[in-house]
Structure formats: structure tokens, C-alpha cells
C-alpha positions as CSV (number, residue, x, y, z in Angstrom):
1,M,-58.7,228.7,195.9
2,K,-55.1,227.7,196.7
3,T,-54.3,230.4,199.2
4,K,-54.6,230.0,202.7
5,V,-53.9,232.0,206.0
6,F,-51.2,230.2,208.1
7,G,-49.7,231.2,211.4
8,S,-52.0,230.3,214.3
9,R,-54.7,227.9,215.0
10,V,-57.5,230.6,215.0
11,T,-57.5,234.0,213.2
12,R,-59.0,236.7,215.0
13,R,-60.0,238.4,211.8
14,K,-61.5,236.8,208.7
15,I,-59.3,237.7,205.6
16,S,-61.0,238.0,202.2
17,V,-60.1,238.8,198.7
18,K,-62.4,240.2,196.3
19,G,-65.1,239.0,198.6
20,I,-63.8,235.3,199.0
21,E,-62.9,234.4,202.4
22,I,-59.4,232.9,202.8
23,E,-59.4,229.6,204.6
24,N,-57.2,229.4,207.8
25,S,-54.7,226.4,207.7
26,E,-53.3,224.8,210.8
27,K,-50.7,222.8,208.9
28,F,-49.1,222.3,205.3
29,T,-46.5,220.3,203.6
30,Y,-43.8,222.3,202.0
31,L,-41.0,220.5,200.0
32,R,-41.9,217.1,202.0
33,S,-41.7,218.8,205.2
34,N,-44.8,219.3,207.5
35,I,-45.1,222.6,209.0
36,T,-47.7,223.2,211.8
37,H,-49.1,226.5,213.3
38,D,-47.4,225.7,216.6
39,L,-44.2,224.7,215.1
40,D,-44.3,221.1,216.7
41,C,-42.0,218.7,214.8
42,K,-43.0,215.5,216.5
43,K,-45.1,214.6,213.3
44,E,-42.3,215.7,211.0
45,I,-39.8,213.6,212.8
46,S,-42.0,210.5,212.8
47,D,-42.9,210.8,209.2
48,R,-39.0,211.0,208.1
49,I,-38.1,208.1,210.3
50,A,-40.9,206.3,208.6
51,R,-39.6,207.1,205.0
52,A,-36.1,206.4,206.0
53,L,-37.2,202.9,207.4
54,A,-39.3,202.2,204.3
55,S,-36.0,202.9,202.1
56,L,-33.7,200.6,204.3
57,T,-36.3,197.8,204.1
58,A,-36.4,198.1,200.3
59,L,-32.7,198.2,200.2
60,E,-32.4,195.2,202.5
61,R,-34.5,193.1,200.0
62,L,-32.4,194.4,197.3
63,R,-29.0,193.3,199.0
64,K,-30.3,189.8,199.9
65,N,-31.6,189.1,196.3
66,K,-29.1,186.9,194.6
67,S,-30.5,187.2,191.2
68,I,-29.5,191.0,191.0
69,S,-26.0,191.7,190.2
70,L,-23.6,193.6,192.4
71,Q,-23.2,196.3,189.6
72,T,-27.2,196.8,189.6
73,K,-27.1,197.1,193.3
74,L,-24.3,199.8,193.4
75,S,-26.3,201.6,190.7
76,V,-29.4,201.6,192.8
77,L,-27.4,202.7,195.8
78,M,-25.8,205.6,193.9
79,C,-29.2,206.8,192.5
80,M,-30.5,206.9,196.0
81,H,-27.5,208.6,197.4
82,V,-27.8,211.3,194.6
83,K,-31.5,211.7,195.0
84,H,-31.2,212.6,198.8
85,G,-29.1,215.6,197.9
86,N,-25.6,214.1,198.6
87,D,-23.3,215.2,195.6
88,K,-20.1,213.5,197.1
89,K,-18.9,210.3,196.0
90,L,-19.6,207.3,198.2
């Protein structure tokens, strides 16, 4: 079952629907963001930093590669810019 209870580490009452007990969840991912029962964002911040570093590392290899044309490099940069929700021109 996909339905889960969320909000605290331990629920005081067991919740069930049609006789099936609903599982308690301490954390979940929504739109690539990690949400925890205590709203601690340390894990979320470290995950975002790791994803950003991975993207920058990939871009660095692309930038240094002399066999890829400048036009292709710019196209990749524009795609990444739009992918991350930026609708303004570079």
C-alpha cells in the first residue's frame, strides 16, 4: 500500500483503513526533497550539495574536452540551465 502516516516518529494510535494498518513513516522524498518527521534539513542540504558537485564535476570534464565544440558545450549549458527551473537567458 502506498499510503503512510507521516508527522511524528511514533504514532500514539494505530491507523487502519478497511482493516489494513497504515505504516508510519519517519521520512519521505517529495519532488527530490527529503522531508523528515523532525523537519531536520541537514540531510537535505548535504544531498543537494552532493548533486550540485556532481553536476559541476561533469561540466568541468565537458569544459576541458577539446574534441567537443564550443556550440555543443553552450547547448549543454543551456539545457542544464533550463532543467533547473531557470527561464531567464544566460
